[in-house]
C-alpha positions as CSV (number, residue, x, y, z in Angstrom):
1,X,-18.5,149.5,46.2
2,X,-16.3,152.6,45.6
3,X,-12.6,152.4,45.0
4,X,-11.1,155.6,46.4
5,X,-8.0,157.1,44.8
6,X,-5.5,157.9,47.6
7,X,-3.2,160.9,46.8
8,X,0.3,159.3,46.8
9,X,1.8,162.6,48.1
10,X,-0.1,162.1,51.4
11,X,1.1,158.5,52.1
12,X,4.7,157.4,52.8
13,X,5.2,153.7,52.0
14,X,8.2,152.1,53.7
15,X,9.7,148.6,53.6
16,X,10.7,147.6,57.1
17,X,12.6,144.9,58.9
18,X,11.4,144.5,62.5
19,X,14.1,143.0,64.9
20,X,13.2,140.3,67.3
21,X,15.1,139.6,70.5
22,X,16.8,136.5,69.1
23,X,18.2,138.4,66.1
24,X,15.6,137.3,63.6
25,X,13.9,140.0,61.5
26,X,10.3,140.1,60.3
27,X,9.4,141.5,56.9
28,X,7.0,144.4,57.1
29,X,5.5,147.2,55.0
30,X,4.2,150.4,56.5
31,X,1.9,153.0,55.0
32,X,2.3,156.2,57.0
33,X,0.6,159.6,56.8
34,X,3.2,162.1,55.4
35,X,4.5,164.1,58.4
36,X,3.8,161.4,60.9
37,X,7.3,161.8,62.4
38,X,6.5,165.4,63.2
39,X,3.0,164.6,64.3
40,X,2.9,160.9,65.5
41,X,-0.2,158.9,64.9
42,X,-1.6,155.6,66.2
43,X,-0.4,152.4,64.5
44,X,-2.6,149.6,63.1
45,X,-1.1,146.1,62.7
46,X,-2.1,143.2,60.4
47,X,0.0,140.1,61.1
48,X,-0.2,137.1,58.8
49,X,1.7,134.2,57.3
50,X,0.3,134.8,53.8
51,X,3.1,136.9,52.2
52,X,2.7,140.6,51.9
53,X,4.8,140.7,48.7
54,X,2.4,138.6,46.7
55,X,-0.6,136.6,48.0
56,X,-2.3,139.3,50.1
57,X,-0.9,142.3,48.3
58,X,-4.1,143.1,46.4
59,X,-6.2,143.0,49.6
60,X,-3.5,144.9,51.5
61,X,-3.6,147.7,48.9
62,X,-7.3,148.2,49.5
63,X,-7.1,148.9,53.3
64,X,-3.7,149.9,54.5
65,X,-3.4,153.0,52.3
66,X,-7.0,153.9,53.2
67,X,-6.1,153.9,56.9
68,X,-2.9,156.0,56.3
69,X,-5.0,158.5,54.4
70,X,-7.2,158.8,57.5
71,X,-4.5,159.4,59.9
72,X,-3.1,156.0,60.9
73,X,0.3,154.3,60.4
74,X,-0.9,151.0,58.9
75,X,1.6,148.1,59.0
76,X,1.4,144.7,57.4
77,X,3.9,142.1,58.9
78,X,4.7,138.5,57.7
79,X,5.0,136.1,60.7
80,X,8.3,134.2,61.3
81,X,9.2,131.8,58.5
82,X,6.7,133.3,56.0
83,X,7.4,135.4,53.0
84,X,10.6,137.4,53.5
85,X,10.6,137.0,57.3
86,X,13.5,135.1,58.9
87,X,13.1,131.9,60.8
88,X,10.9,128.8,60.6
89,X,7.2,128.5,60.4
90,X,6.3,125.9,63.0
91,X,2.5,125.7,63.4
92,X,-0.7,127.8,63.6
93,X,-0.4,130.4,66.4
94,X,2.8,129.0,67.7
95,X,4.3,130.4,70.9
96,X,7.0,131.9,68.7
97,X,4.4,133.7,66.5
98,X,2.6,135.1,69.6
99,X,5.9,136.1,71.4
100,X,7.0,137.8,68.2
101,X,3.6,139.5,68.0
102,X,4.0,141.1,71.4
103,X,7.5,142.3,70.4
104,X,6.1,143.8,67.1
105,X,3.4,145.7,69.0
106,X,6.0,147.1,71.5
107,X,8.3,148.0,68.6
108,X,5.6,149.8,66.7
109,X,4.6,151.8,69.8
110,X,8.3,153.0,70.2
111,X,8.7,154.3,66.6
112,X,9.0,158.1,66.2
113,X,6.0,158.1,63.9
114,X,3.7,156.3,66.4
115,X,2.1,158.1,69.3
116,X,2.3,155.0,71.5
117,X,-1.1,153.6,70.8
118,X,-1.6,150.4,68.7
119,X,-4.7,148.7,67.2
120,X,-4.7,145.4,65.5
121,X,-7.0,143.9,62.9
122,X,-7.3,140.9,60.6
123,X,-9.6,138.4,59.0
124,X,-9.3,134.6,59.7
125,X,-5.6,134.1,60.8
126,X,-5.2,137.8,61.4
127,X,-8.4,137.9,63.4
128,X,-7.3,134.8,65.4
129,X,-4.0,136.3,66.4
130,X,-5.5,139.7,67.1
131,X,-7.7,138.0,69.8
132,X,-4.8,135.9,71.1
133,X,-2.5,138.9,71.4
134,X,-5.2,140.9,73.0
135,X,-5.5,138.1,75.6
136,X,-1.8,138.6,76.3
137,X,-2.6,142.3,76.9
138,X,0.5,144.1,75.8
139,X,0.2,147.7,77.2
140,X,0.2,149.6,73.9
141,X,-2.6,147.5,72.4
142,X,-5.8,149.5,72.9
143,X,-8.3,148.1,70.4
144,X,-8.8,145.3,67.8
145,X,-11.1,144.5,65.0
146,X,-11.4,140.7,64.5
147,X,-13.1,139.4,61.4
148,X,-14.2,135.8,60.7
149,X,-12.1,134.4,63.6
150,X,-12.6,132.1,66.5
151,X,-11.9,132.2,70.3
152,X,-12.0,128.4,70.4
153,X,-9.3,126.6,68.5
154,X,-10.6,123.1,69.2
155,X,-14.4,123.2,68.5
156,X,-14.8,126.2,66.3
157,X,-11.9,126.0,63.8
158,X,-11.0,123.9,60.8
159,X,-10.0,120.7,62.7
160,X,-13.0,119.5,64.8
161,X,-16.7,120.3,65.1
162,X,-18.9,119.1,67.9
163,X,-16.0,116.9,68.9
164,X,-16.0,115.2,65.4
165,X,-13.2,115.3,63.0
166,X,-13.7,117.8,60.2
167,X,-12.5,115.7,57.3
168,X,-13.1,118.4,54.8
169,X,-10.7,121.0,56.3
170,X,-8.5,118.9,58.5
171,X,-7.3,117.6,55.2
172,X,-7.6,120.6,52.9
173,X,-6.2,123.1,55.3
174,X,-3.3,120.9,56.3
175,X,-2.5,120.5,52.6
176,X,-2.9,124.2,52.0
177,X,-0.5,125.1,54.8
178,X,2.0,122.6,53.5
179,X,1.9,124.2,50.1
180,X,2.0,127.8,51.5
181,X,4.9,127.1,53.9
182,X,6.8,125.5,51.0
183,X,6.9,128.6,48.9
184,X,10.3,130.4,48.5
185,X,11.2,133.8,49.7
186,X,11.4,136.3,46.9
187,X,15.0,137.0,45.7
188,X,14.0,140.7,45.2
189,X,13.3,140.8,48.9
190,X,16.0,138.6,50.6
191,X,18.8,138.8,48.0
192,X,21.1,136.3,46.4
193,X,20.9,133.7,49.1
194,X,17.2,133.0,48.4
195,X,17.7,129.4,47.3
196,X,19.7,128.5,50.4
197,X,17.2,130.1,52.7
198,X,14.4,128.3,50.9
199,X,16.3,124.9,51.2
200,X,16.8,125.5,54.9
201,X,13.1,126.1,55.4
202,X,12.1,123.0,53.5
203,X,14.5,120.8,55.3
204,X,13.2,121.8,58.7
205,X,9.5,122.0,58.1
206,X,7.0,119.3,58.9
207,X,3.4,118.7,57.8
208,X,0.8,120.0,60.3
209,X,-1.9,117.3,59.8
210,X,-0.2,114.7,62.0
211,X,0.1,117.3,64.8
212,X,-3.6,118.3,64.6
213,X,-4.8,114.7,64.4
214,X,-2.7,113.7,67.4
215,X,-5.0,115.9,69.6
216,X,-8.5,114.5,69.1
217,X,-9.8,115.8,72.4
218,X,-9.8,119.4,73.8
219,X,-6.4,119.3,75.5
220,X,-3.7,121.8,76.4
221,X,-2.6,122.0,72.7
222,X,-5.9,123.5,71.7
223,X,-6.4,125.6,74.9
224,X,-3.2,127.5,74.1
225,X,-4.2,130.4,71.9
226,X,-8.0,129.9,72.6
227,X,-9.1,133.3,73.9
228,X,-12.2,131.6,75.5
229,X,-9.8,130.2,78.1
230,X,-9.2,133.7,79.5
231,X,-11.8,136.2,78.4
232,X,-10.8,138.3,81.4
233,X,-7.3,138.8,80.0
234,X,-8.6,140.9,77.1
235,X,-8.4,144.5,78.0
236,X,-8.5,146.1,74.5
237,X,-11.8,147.2,73.0
238,X,-13.1,144.5,70.6
239,X,-15.1,144.9,67.4
240,X,-16.0,141.3,66.4
241,X,-17.3,140.8,62.8
242,X,-18.7,137.6,61.2
243,X,-20.9,136.3,58.4
244,X,-23.8,133.9,58.4
245,X,-21.9,132.0,55.6
246,X,-18.7,131.8,57.6
247,X,-18.2,128.9,60.1
248,X,-16.7,131.2,62.8
249,X,-19.8,133.4,63.4
250,X,-20.6,132.0,66.9
251,X,-17.4,133.7,68.1
252,X,-19.1,137.1,67.7
253,X,-21.9,136.1,70.1
254,X,-19.6,134.5,72.6
255,X,-17.3,137.5,72.8
256,X,-20.3,139.9,73.4
257,X,-21.5,137.6,76.1
258,X,-18.2,137.0,78.0
259,X,-15.9,140.0,77.5
260,X,-15.5,142.6,80.2
261,X,-13.7,144.9,77.8
262,X,-15.8,147.2,75.5
263,X,-17.2,145.0,72.8
264,X,-19.5,145.3,69.8
265,X,-20.5,142.8,67.1
266,X,-21.6,142.8,63.5
267,X,-22.8,139.7,61.6
268,X,-23.8,140.1,58.0
269,X,-24.8,137.7,55.2
270,X,-21.1,137.3,54.2
271,X,-18.8,134.5,53.4
272,X,-15.2,134.2,54.7
273,X,-14.2,137.7,53.4
274,X,-13.9,141.3,54.5
275,X,-17.4,142.8,54.2
276,X,-16.3,145.7,52.0
277,X,-14.9,143.7,49.1
278,X,-18.1,143.1,47.1
279,X,-17.8,139.3,47.2
280,X,-20.9,137.0,47.3
281,X,-23.1,136.9,49.2
282,X,-23.7,140.6,49.9
283,X,-24.8,143.2,50.4
284,X,-21.5,144.7,51.4
285,X,-21.2,147.5,53.9
286,X,-18.9,150.5,54.5
287,X,-16.8,148.3,56.7
288,X,-13.6,150.4,56.6
289,X,-15.7,153.5,57.7
290,X,-17.0,151.4,60.6
291,X,-13.5,150.4,61.7
292,X,-12.4,154.1,61.5
293,X,-15.1,155.0,63.9
294,X,-13.7,152.2,66.2
295,X,-10.1,153.3,65.9
296,X,-11.0,157.0,66.3
297,X,-12.8,156.3,69.6
298,X,-10.3,153.9,71.2
299,X,-7.0,155.2,69.7
300,X,-7.7,158.9,69.4
301,X,-10.3,159.5,72.1
302,X,-12.9,160.9,69.7
303,X,-16.6,160.7,70.4
304,X,-17.7,158.7,67.4
305,X,-20.9,157.1,68.9
306,X,-19.6,153.6,68.7
307,X,-20.4,153.0,72.4
308,X,-24.1,153.9,71.9
309,X,-24.5,151.4,69.0
310,X,-26.5,148.2,69.8
311,X,-24.4,145.4,71.1
312,X,-25.1,143.4,68.0
313,X,-26.0,144.6,64.5
314,X,-27.2,141.5,62.6
315,X,-28.6,140.8,59.2
316,X,-31.8,138.8,59.2
317,X,-32.1,136.7,56.0
318,X,-35.4,136.6,54.2
319,X,-36.5,133.3,52.6
320,X,-35.0,132.7,49.2
321,X,-34.8,129.7,46.8
322,X,-31.7,127.6,47.6
323,X,-28.7,128.3,45.3
324,X,-25.0,127.6,45.4
325,X,-24.3,131.3,44.5
326,X,-26.2,134.3,45.5
327,X,-24.8,137.8,44.7
328,X,-26.9,139.6,47.3
329,X,-29.2,138.2,49.9
330,X,-32.6,139.6,50.7
331,X,-33.2,140.7,54.3
332,X,-32.8,143.5,56.8
333,X,-30.4,144.9,59.4
334,X,-31.5,144.8,63.1
335,X,-29.8,146.1,66.2
336,X,-30.2,144.2,69.5
337,X,-28.8,143.9,73.0
338,X,-26.7,140.8,73.5
339,X,-27.4,138.6,75.3
340,X,-30.9,140.0,75.6
341,X,-34.2,138.7,76.8
342,X,-35.6,137.6,73.5
343,X,-38.2,134.9,73.4
344,X,-37.6,131.3,72.3
345,X,-39.7,129.0,70.1
346,X,-39.7,125.3,71.2
347,X,-41.2,122.5,69.3
348,X,-41.4,118.8,69.9
349,X,-40.4,116.4,67.2
350,X,-43.6,114.3,67.3
351,X,-44.1,110.9,68.9
352,X,-42.9,107.3,68.7
353,X,-39.4,106.1,67.8
354,X,-37.6,106.2,64.5
355,X,-34.4,104.4,63.2
356,X,-31.7,106.6,61.8
357,X,-29.2,104.9,59.4
358,X,-28.1,107.5,56.8
359,X,-26.2,106.6,53.6
360,X,-22.5,107.2,54.2
361,X,-22.4,109.9,51.4
362,X,-25.0,112.0,53.2
363,X,-23.4,115.5,53.3
364,X,-22.3,115.7,49.7
365,X,-24.6,118.7,49.3
366,X,-23.3,120.4,52.4
367,X,-21.5,123.1,50.4
368,X,-18.0,124.5,51.2
369,X,-16.9,124.7,54.8
370,X,-15.2,128.1,54.0
371,X,-17.3,129.8,51.4
372,X,-15.2,132.4,49.6
373,X,-17.8,133.9,47.3
374,X,-17.2,131.4,44.5
375,X,-19.8,129.9,42.1
376,X,-20.5,126.6,43.9
377,X,-19.7,127.5,47.6
378,X,-23.1,127.6,49.2
379,X,-25.3,124.6,49.8
380,X,-27.7,123.8,47.0
381,X,-31.3,122.6,47.4
382,X,-31.3,120.2,50.3
383,X,-34.1,117.9,49.0
384,X,-31.6,115.1,48.1
385,X,-29.9,115.4,51.5
386,X,-33.3,115.4,53.2
387,X,-34.1,112.2,51.4
388,X,-31.0,110.7,53.0
389,X,-32.0,111.9,56.4
390,X,-34.7,111.4,59.0
391,X,-36.9,114.5,58.7
392,X,-39.6,116.1,60.9
393,X,-41.5,119.0,59.4
394,X,-43.0,121.6,61.7
395,X,-45.6,124.0,60.3
396,X,-45.0,127.8,60.4
397,X,-48.2,129.5,61.2
398,X,-46.9,132.9,61.9
399,X,-43.6,134.7,61.1
400,X,-40.6,133.4,63.1
401,X,-37.4,135.4,63.1
402,X,-34.5,133.2,64.3
403,X,-31.5,135.0,65.7
404,X,-28.9,133.1,67.7
405,X,-28.0,129.4,68.3
406,X,-30.7,126.8,68.0
407,X,-30.4,123.7,70.2
408,X,-31.7,120.2,69.4
409,X,-32.5,118.1,72.4
410,X,-32.5,114.4,71.5
411,X,-33.1,111.1,73.3
412,X,-31.4,108.3,71.4
413,X,-29.7,105.0,71.6
414,X,-27.1,103.4,69.4
415,X,-26.2,99.9,68.3
416,X,-22.5,100.7,69.0
417,X,-20.5,102.5,71.8
418,X,-19.9,105.5,69.5
419,X,-21.5,107.5,66.7
420,X,-22.4,110.9,65.3
421,X,-25.6,112.8,65.1
422,X,-26.0,115.7,62.7
423,X,-28.9,118.1,62.8
424,X,-29.8,120.4,59.9
425,X,-32.4,123.1,60.1
426,X,-34.0,123.8,56.7
427,X,-36.7,126.1,55.4
428,X,-39.1,124.2,53.1
429,X,-41.0,126.4,50.7
430,X,-44.5,125.7,49.4
431,X,-42.9,124.4,46.1
432,X,-40.9,121.8,48.2
433,X,-37.5,123.4,47.8
434,X,-35.4,123.1,50.9
435,X,-33.0,125.8,52.0
436,X,-30.3,125.0,54.6
437,X,-30.5,127.6,57.4
438,X,-28.0,126.1,59.9
439,X,-26.7,122.8,61.2
440,X,-24.9,121.2,64.2
441,X,-22.8,118.1,64.9
442,X,-22.2,116.0,68.0
443,X,-19.7,113.2,68.4
444,X,-21.6,111.1,70.9
445,X,-18.3,110.1,72.6
446,X,-18.0,113.8,73.5
447,X,-21.6,114.4,74.7
448,X,-20.4,115.2,78.3
449,X,-17.5,117.3,77.3
450,X,-15.0,117.9,74.5
451,X,-12.1,117.1,76.8
452,X,-13.2,113.6,77.6
453,X,-14.3,110.2,76.0
454,X,-17.6,108.6,77.2
455,X,-18.6,105.5,75.3
456,X,-22.2,104.8,74.9
457,X,-23.8,101.6,76.3
458,X,-25.4,100.0,73.2
459,X,-29.1,99.9,73.4
460,X,-29.4,102.3,76.3
461,X,-31.1,105.7,75.9
462,X,-29.2,108.9,76.5
463,X,-30.3,112.5,76.4
464,X,-28.0,114.8,74.4
465,X,-27.9,118.4,73.3
466,X,-26.7,119.3,69.8
467,X,-26.0,123.0,69.5
468,X,-26.5,124.3,66.0
469,X,-24.4,127.1,64.6
470,X,-26.0,130.5,65.0
471,X,-28.2,132.0,62.3
472,X,-30.4,135.0,61.4
473,X,-33.4,133.9,59.3
474,X,-37.0,134.7,58.8
475,X,-39.5,131.8,58.4
476,X,-42.7,132.8,56.6
477,X,-46.2,131.4,57.2
478,X,-47.0,128.6,54.8
479,X,-43.4,127.3,54.9
480,X,-42.3,124.3,56.9
481,X,-39.4,124.3,59.4
482,X,-37.6,121.0,58.7
483,X,-35.4,119.3,61.3
484,X,-33.3,116.8,59.4
485,X,-31.3,114.2,61.3
486,X,-28.4,112.0,60.0
487,X,-25.6,109.9,61.5
488,X,-23.3,110.6,58.5
489,X,-22.2,113.9,56.9
490,X,-19.3,113.2,54.5
491,X,-17.0,114.9,53.7
492,X,-17.5,117.4,56.5
493,X,-17.4,114.7,59.2
494,X,-15.0,111.7,59.2
495,X,-17.2,108.7,60.2
496,X,-16.4,106.5,63.2
497,X,-15.0,103.0,62.4
498,X,-18.4,101.4,63.0
499,X,-21.5,100.9,60.9
500,X,-24.0,102.1,63.5
501,X,-27.7,102.7,63.7
502,X,-29.4,105.3,65.9
503,X,-32.8,104.9,67.4
504,X,-34.4,108.3,68.1
505,X,-37.2,108.8,70.7
506,X,-39.0,111.6,68.8
507,X,-41.5,112.0,71.6
508,X,-38.7,113.0,74.0
509,X,-36.9,115.2,71.5
510,X,-37.3,118.8,70.6
511,X,-35.8,121.8,68.8
512,X,-35.4,125.2,70.5
513,X,-35.1,128.4,68.5
514,X,-33.9,131.7,69.9
515,X,-36.0,134.5,68.3
516,X,-35.0,138.0,67.4
517,X,-35.8,140.5,70.0
518,X,-39.2,142.2,69.1
519,X,-37.6,145.4,70.3
520,X,-34.8,145.2,67.7
521,X,-34.1,148.6,66.0
522,X,-33.4,149.1,62.4
523,X,-29.7,149.9,61.7
524,X,-27.8,150.8,58.5
525,X,-24.3,151.3,57.2
526,X,-22.5,153.5,54.7
527,X,-21.8,152.3,51.2
528,X,-18.6,150.2,51.0
529,X,-15.4,151.9,50.0
530,X,-11.7,151.2,50.1
531,X,-8.5,152.3,48.4
532,X,-8.1,151.5,44.7
533,X,-6.3,148.1,44.6
534,X,-3.1,147.6,42.8
535,X,-3.7,146.5,39.1
536,X,-3.1,142.8,38.4
537,X,-3.1,140.8,35.2
538,X,-3.3,137.2,34.0
539,X,0.1,135.6,33.7
540,X,1.2,133.4,30.8
541,X,0.4,129.7,31.4
542,X,-2.4,130.5,33.9
543,X,-4.3,127.3,34.7
544,X,-7.6,126.9,32.9
545,X,-10.8,127.4,34.9
546,X,-12.2,124.1,36.1
547,X,-15.7,123.1,37.5
548,X,-15.6,124.2,41.2
549,X,-17.5,121.1,42.5
550,X,-18.3,117.8,40.9
551,X,-20.0,114.8,42.6
552,X,-19.7,111.3,41.0
553,X,-21.4,108.1,42.3
554,X,-20.4,104.6,41.1
555,X,-23.6,102.6,41.5
556,X,-21.8,99.3,41.2
557,X,-19.3,99.9,43.9
558,X,-21.2,102.3,46.1
559,X,-18.3,104.8,46.0
560,X,-19.1,108.6,46.0
561,X,-16.3,111.0,44.9
562,X,-16.4,114.7,45.4
563,X,-13.9,116.8,43.4
564,X,-13.4,120.4,44.4
565,X,-11.4,123.3,42.9
566,X,-11.4,125.7,46.0
567,X,-10.6,128.7,43.8
568,X,-8.4,130.6,46.2
569,X,-7.6,133.0,43.4
570,X,-3.8,133.4,43.8
571,X,-3.0,133.2,40.0
572,X,-1.9,136.8,39.1
573,X,0.6,139.0,37.4
574,X,1.7,141.7,39.8
575,X,2.9,145.2,39.0
576,X,6.4,144.2,40.1
577,X,6.5,141.8,37.2
578,X,6.1,138.7,39.4
579,X,3.9,135.9,37.9
580,X,2.2,133.8,40.5
581,X,0.4,130.7,39.3
582,X,-1.7,128.5,41.5
583,X,-3.6,125.2,40.9
584,X,-5.4,123.2,43.6
585,X,-7.6,120.1,43.7
586,X,-9.3,118.5,46.6
587,X,-10.8,114.9,46.4
588,X,-13.0,113.2,48.9
589,X,-13.9,109.5,48.5
590,X,-16.2,107.2,50.5
591,X,-17.8,103.8,49.9
592,X,-21.2,102.9,51.3
593,X,-21.0,100.9,54.5
594,X,-17.2,100.7,54.6
595,X,-15.5,102.4,57.6
596,X,-12.1,102.0,56.1
597,X,-13.1,103.6,52.8
598,X,-12.8,107.4,53.5
599,X,-9.9,109.1,51.7
600,X,-9.1,112.8,51.5
601,X,-6.6,114.3,49.0
602,X,-5.3,117.8,48.6
603,X,-2.9,118.6,45.7
604,X,-1.2,121.9,45.0
605,X,1.0,123.3,42.3
606,X,2.4,126.8,42.7
607,X,4.7,128.6,40.3
608,X,6.5,132.0,40.8
609,X,8.7,133.8,38.3
610,X,10.2,137.1,37.6
611,X,13.2,138.4,35.6
612,X,16.0,135.9,35.8
613,X,14.5,133.3,38.1
614,X,11.6,131.0,38.7
615,X,10.4,128.5,41.3
616,X,7.8,125.8,41.5
617,X,6.3,123.8,44.3
618,X,4.2,120.7,44.1
619,X,2.6,119.2,47.2
620,X,0.3,116.3,47.9
621,X,-1.5,115.4,51.2
622,X,-3.5,112.2,51.5
623,X,-5.3,110.8,54.6
624,X,-6.7,107.3,54.8
625,X,-7.7,105.2,57.8
626,X,-8.5,101.8,59.3
627,X,-10.3,101.0,62.5
628,X,-7.3,101.8,64.6
629,X,-5.5,104.7,63.0
630,X,-5.2,107.4,60.4
631,X,-2.4,107.3,57.8
632,X,-1.1,110.5,56.4
633,X,1.1,110.7,53.3
634,X,2.6,114.1,52.4
635,X,5.1,115.0,49.7
636,X,6.9,118.2,48.6
637,X,8.8,118.9,45.5
638,X,10.6,122.2,45.1
639,X,12.5,123.3,42.0
640,X,14.4,126.5,41.3
641,X,15.7,128.0,38.0
642,X,18.2,130.8,38.4
643,X,21.6,131.9,37.0
644,X,21.0,129.7,33.9
645,X,20.5,126.4,35.8
646,X,17.7,124.3,37.1
647,X,18.0,122.5,40.5
648,X,15.9,120.5,42.8
649,X,15.9,122.5,46.0
650,X,14.1,119.8,48.0
651,X,12.1,116.5,47.5
652,X,10.5,115.2,50.7
653,X,8.1,112.4,51.6
654,X,6.5,112.1,55.0
655,X,4.5,109.1,56.3
656,X,2.7,109.2,59.6
657,X,0.4,106.9,61.6
658,X,-1.8,108.5,64.2
659,X,-3.9,106.2,66.5
660,X,-7.6,106.9,66.7
661,X,-8.8,107.8,70.2
662,X,-12.2,109.4,69.9
663,X,-12.8,110.2,66.2
């Protein structure tokens, strides 16, 4: 990876306030090519709630100046109620956020330094709202680059998976957003009234977990903002990018299959990160150069060859020993048409019937839902998980290159009217080590649709399909392809309030693998580069590094506890003199055989300080349950020190009960 020094005399950095129709102003920073007012250029927008003045400023400094140096006005905007922007943050992708986004795009197009054309890009949240705003089709928006994002807010986000409740991120992300939304605006940005503005935000905000849990089926709440509801509304050219170690990778394939607008896709070995940043697992690519080719074609009309690229450029992983951290994966790049006419490999799961009654802590070796490139993010050796599962091993007699979404077709019956089935696909090496390739989940109440509830008839066979998340992987002869089934997967999946047993008819069950097109062509990328990031240091009082992932099991009580330090990496001293300290802990508890025992906890401590002021935020988010409902406890404590005094800006406690409907 190369950090490029951008000549400061060629880039004009401006602090902006973008007016909204209701009088609110959004905080923005623009990097413009010098002379853009005399020779207008296209504008590129990144639009986030993550605070351009601190939390994303290092990442911002790598790409926005780079784009400006290559002839674009690159603008980073904080959404309403975040950072220095006016207003209240209400929810993910709220109508206000998207209405504001349309106004921002129109405002950018009208500036004297913009030629009227706008592109949009972002990773995760910024990739989501790039798609959502493209679906609204504001006239100036000509192209987007969406990275690690989803077109389906219900079944491919952090709340539900296969119609099942994602305990690991429904809890952790709700806690994260509570902590993030509770941070103060910076006095250097908004002025002397910063404490009053902070207090007003805190008094009006509400935790998001109860909102998300109140919508356990795919209803209108989730349809709003899901681009899959209206692929035809997207007119901008779409470059969709994902990673095999990111949970949103299926979006790339769906967009290629369903969009009428020009669309191309790239899926690499990456985690939930931009693919030029050098974070594990690599290899990284010259991603910013790829995006420039995209922008130059659709915003400047240059013939850059992007239209002649294969529809999908995908990394095919080679077999490697399982490890929770891999700096660079082994494998190759292949270019294919999508959807193509590639062959499939179908295998039955044997004969007879088998009972499936997994330990409730099955899933403790699942790895992180959102790998960020940290030391314990990836799934370790799956042999222990396999031992807690029902496994069928299939011999690999010739090389198999998986590319796409496998599907497990199962015939099963349950002792109850509800349950889950989890399918893992593993590569078992000759030494017995088991590498997780992909997995899928199905809430059996949602087997006929995510928008409905269909109880099982206990003891009666049903045929179900369990889609697994897409993968690119090469199975070698002499290895075994393992299909591992379980009915628990904690803490990814919150269990139903029943102690069920599944009975699988193996003779009527199978696994179907889409294979890489034998006509795939080799492809390659330039070496990664970006602008040299701003220098950061370690602030005084920075929290000590802790183990990223600890599993403890109490043999006497049957309780398993997982403790996680997610390592978001916000602790820094910025060139402005701002110290930002961040401490986080997630805890997941479950006790064998007890449907009322699951507990999730997310705790945050954030400190900010600069000359003459400091602020601290402590939040706690806890979810428990019984057979009928979920119980959510959220607390916020905010303290400011300024003008020689210390004051409690807000202390809040929220208690919510949400009835269980289908999870």
